[in-house]
C-alpha atoms as one frame of an Amber mdcrd trajectory, in Angstrom:
protein
  28.823  34.492  28.701  26.676  34.888  31.807  24.010  36.736  29.820  23.510
  33.788  27.468  23.526  31.314  30.374  20.767  33.290  32.080  18.703  33.453
  28.892  19.186  29.729  28.234  18.173  28.893  31.802  15.018  31.008  31.510
  14.098  29.420  28.176  14.674  25.892  29.490  12.675  26.580  32.644   9.806
  27.995  30.603   9.911  24.987  28.268   9.765  22.493  31.164   6.299  23.717
  32.055   5.004  22.314  28.772   6.619  18.906  29.143   3.853  17.740  31.470
   1.248  18.409  28.822   0.640  16.569  25.561   3.486  15.849  23.085   1.841
  18.203  20.605   1.968  21.033  23.134   5.627  20.332  23.897   6.495  20.244
  20.189   4.737  23.581  19.709   6.595  25.039  22.689   9.968  23.963  21.316
   9.223  25.527  17.952   7.855  28.729  19.486  10.754  29.314  21.884  13.325
  28.343  19.266  11.887  30.809  16.760  11.904  33.638  19.327  15.533  32.972
  20.299  16.582  32.982  16.639  14.716  36.239  16.004  16.221  37.863  19.083
  19.675  36.637  18.085  19.392  38.101  14.590  17.749  41.484  15.098  16.687
  41.780  18.751  12.972  41.406  19.366  12.626  44.857  20.962  14.655  46.783
  18.390  14.290  49.477  17.257  10.968  50.417  18.881  11.487  48.963  22.340
  12.641  51.017  25.309  15.337  48.431  26.069  17.789  48.185  23.203  18.918
  44.602  22.568  21.056  44.629  19.419  20.946  41.417  17.442  23.847  39.927
  15.538  23.328  42.456  12.723  23.466  45.275  15.253  26.818  44.001  16.525
  28.193  44.088  12.981  27.150  47.731  12.758  28.855  48.325  16.101  32.072
  46.805  14.738  31.979  49.181  11.775  31.440  52.202  14.042  34.251  51.058
  16.333  36.686  50.699  13.431  35.770  54.190  12.195  36.505  55.586  15.673
  39.907  53.875  15.656  40.971  55.814  12.578  39.708  59.223  13.752  43.052
  60.184  15.401  45.003  59.165  12.286  42.691  60.975   9.860  42.501  64.223
  11.832  46.196  64.045  12.641  47.000  63.894   8.923  44.543  66.633   8.019
  45.854  69.034  10.645  49.479  67.948  10.240  49.925  67.603  14.002  51.132
  63.990  13.732  54.299  65.301  12.006  54.913  68.154  14.438  57.445  66.268
  16.513  59.930  69.075  17.213  59.502  71.833  19.792  60.871  75.325  20.245
  60.136  78.590  22.035  58.091  81.234  20.256  56.875  84.753  20.927  53.215
  85.599  20.457  52.843  88.272  17.813  49.044  88.446  17.563  45.986  86.675
  18.907  43.092  86.513  16.469  39.489  87.201  17.289  37.437  84.540  19.025
  35.527  82.454  16.486  32.855  79.796  16.909  31.148  81.424  19.897  28.722
  84.322  20.347  29.349  84.851  24.067  32.140  86.653  25.878  33.480  83.662
  27.804  36.138  82.762  25.210  34.519  79.348  24.707  35.387  79.362  20.986
  38.793  79.154  19.303  41.381  81.807  18.440  44.006  81.808  15.658  47.505
  82.609  16.812  50.490  84.237  15.069  53.942  83.591  16.557  57.596  84.365
  15.813  60.235  81.684  16.287  63.630  80.615  14.956  64.571  77.193  13.509
  68.095  76.399  12.277  69.004  80.080  12.334  66.023  81.133  10.243  63.246
  83.255  11.732  59.615  82.500  11.019  56.535  84.605  11.687  53.602  82.400
  10.862  50.023  81.785  11.899  49.285  78.494  13.565  48.048  75.601  11.430
  44.955  75.340  13.609  42.954  77.431  16.046  42.600  76.465  19.672  40.557
  77.646  22.627  43.737  77.786  24.702  45.090  80.481  22.343  42.396  82.910
  23.450  43.980  83.295  26.886  47.379  84.309  25.441  48.550  87.874  24.958
  50.962  89.621  22.612  54.620  89.314  23.607  54.096  86.176  25.702  56.592
  83.315  25.277  55.157  79.863  24.572  56.398  76.429  23.534  55.204  75.285
  20.139  55.389  72.091  18.053  56.541  72.292  14.455  57.258  69.968  11.542
  61.054  69.476  11.201  60.689  69.026   7.440  58.520  72.157   7.087  59.288
  74.486  10.015  56.666  76.950   8.869  53.984  74.448   9.884  53.421  74.704
  13.616  50.724  74.509  16.280  50.250  75.256  19.939  48.956  72.814  22.574
  49.375  69.792  20.293  49.472  67.483  23.312  45.925  68.397  24.382  44.686
  68.011  20.821  46.291  64.569  20.574  44.751  63.547  23.912  41.329  64.603
  22.614  41.787  62.467  19.498  42.836  59.482  21.624  39.401  59.539  23.261
  37.943  58.449  19.927  40.507  55.656  19.690  39.681  54.165  23.099  35.960
  54.644  22.527  36.345  52.679  19.303  38.205  49.914  21.144  35.407  49.708
  23.709  32.718  49.527  21.017  34.636  46.814  19.132  35.199  44.636  22.210
  31.589  44.967  23.422  30.307  44.244  19.898  32.430  41.083  19.658  31.171
  39.831  23.027  27.567  40.597  22.062  28.095  38.914  18.688  29.184  35.681
  20.415  26.210  35.810  22.795  23.745  36.345  19.941  25.384  33.568  17.918
  24.994  31.114  20.812  21.356  32.202  21.176  20.727  31.501  17.481  22.376
  28.067  17.699  20.376  27.104  20.801  17.158  28.428  19.238  17.767  26.474
  16.031  18.285  23.281  18.049  14.941  23.764  19.828  13.175  24.583  16.558
  14.637  21.500  14.854  13.708  19.175  17.735  10.198  20.617  17.839   9.700
  19.996  14.140  10.965  16.433  14.437   8.552  15.705  17.284   5.641  17.347
  15.459   6.332  15.208  12.372   5.627  12.045  14.399   2.256  13.316  15.645
  -1.152  13.532  13.907  -1.742  16.828  12.170  -3.737  19.363  14.159  -5.386
  22.397  12.586  -4.870  24.364  15.817  -1.128  23.639  16.013   0.008  26.980
  14.554  -2.376  28.867  16.817  -0.838  27.051  19.759   2.665  28.057  18.627
   1.652  31.717  18.354   0.098  31.634  21.800   3.254  30.168  23.365   5.402
  32.756  21.563   3.306  35.492  23.087   3.616  34.017  26.579   7.373  33.488
  26.235   8.080  37.027  25.039   5.926  38.517  27.782   7.480  36.344  30.502
  11.183  36.243  29.637  11.731  39.511  27.761   8.976  41.519  29.498   8.212
  43.136  26.152   4.936  42.994  24.263   3.395  39.557  24.574   0.343  38.746
  26.579   1.535  40.475  29.701   2.313  37.211  31.483   5.139  38.188  33.813
   5.494  35.730  36.673   2.628  33.276  36.575   2.494  30.702  33.821  -0.943
  29.920  32.422  -0.983  26.478  30.770  -2.320  26.394  27.256  -5.363  24.228
  26.738  -5.029  21.217  24.498  -7.148  20.898  21.420  -9.369  18.319  23.026
 -10.034  20.539  26.039 -10.762  23.576  23.904 -13.115  21.629  21.662 -15.075
  20.518  24.701 -15.397  24.070  25.947 -16.229  25.487  22.543 -18.777  22.739
  21.790 -20.339  21.695  25.099 -22.470  18.492  25.036 -26.145  18.938  24.270
 -28.224  18.385  27.433 -30.737  15.469  27.287 -34.269  16.336  26.255 -36.755
  15.752  29.076 -40.137  14.380  27.971 -43.156  16.318  29.201 -45.420  14.560
  31.643 -48.831  13.499  30.153 -51.761  15.615  31.178 -54.394  14.083  33.411
 -57.258  12.488  31.485 -59.885  13.872  33.854 -58.739  17.472  33.432 -60.969
  18.111  30.360 -64.331  16.400  29.620 -64.997  15.047  26.188 -67.923  16.866
  24.631 -71.096  14.789  23.915 -71.888  14.863  20.184 -75.592  14.163  20.859
 -75.845  16.895  23.505 -77.409  14.408  25.917 -78.214  16.206  29.159 -76.452
  15.003  32.284 -79.038  13.991  34.883 -76.736  15.053  37.768 -76.311  18.535
  36.341 -80.055  18.853  35.673 -80.835  17.884  39.229 -78.401  20.508  40.572
 -79.980  23.175  38.376 -83.415  22.318  39.592
């Protein structure tokens, strides 16, 4: 469970950076991170469009189904071809090798039907094989080979059954691998959901004790974006290594509504700057003397 431990450690470390801020910010962080962990646990936050495939718990269930189907491939094809009942062996003589089918080139990469003659319990059989094989194409008429046949129905036989069975076993072991990996991933995603739900629940409890804030949901969305970008390196705000603290509501309100600067009163103009006109138009003796 090292993968879950690493994810839990990253989430806890990211959450600690909000503890030093206001309780409202910490409550928002708990809810945001918890919601992301639950989402990732259920469906995988970067599925199906992300370049890194992280199957959620539903994806692991699909993996289990595919694995179980792979387990039954050898049984199904063994029954259809009848090779699972061909337990007896005997020597046979090649009578005819059919034309190469399933390939347009001359490299014998397709399969060839084979007709052989053999004797079982004193009775001679000349029958075509129950299935075609690429190994049949290299045989020639008159060659002696070892075949497998059904003891209950000797006329049913095939060549190179061992290789065919080995090929079918690949599906079986692939299915086992898919099932085991899906179970491990299922447990990891389940632990992620449980841990995320605990954070979400604690965040809601803390938020319920605090005054309501209209910007609380915006704060949650912002922290979600930072968390996804930092921990999962997918989408988000592009924050990869440096954490940028989110501003509290009080700080943002101050920046959005800066205080109005004080109004400075204008200085009074000098009284001797402009002369008051004389309503009687009385001549000024000093001016008259200067004119003269």
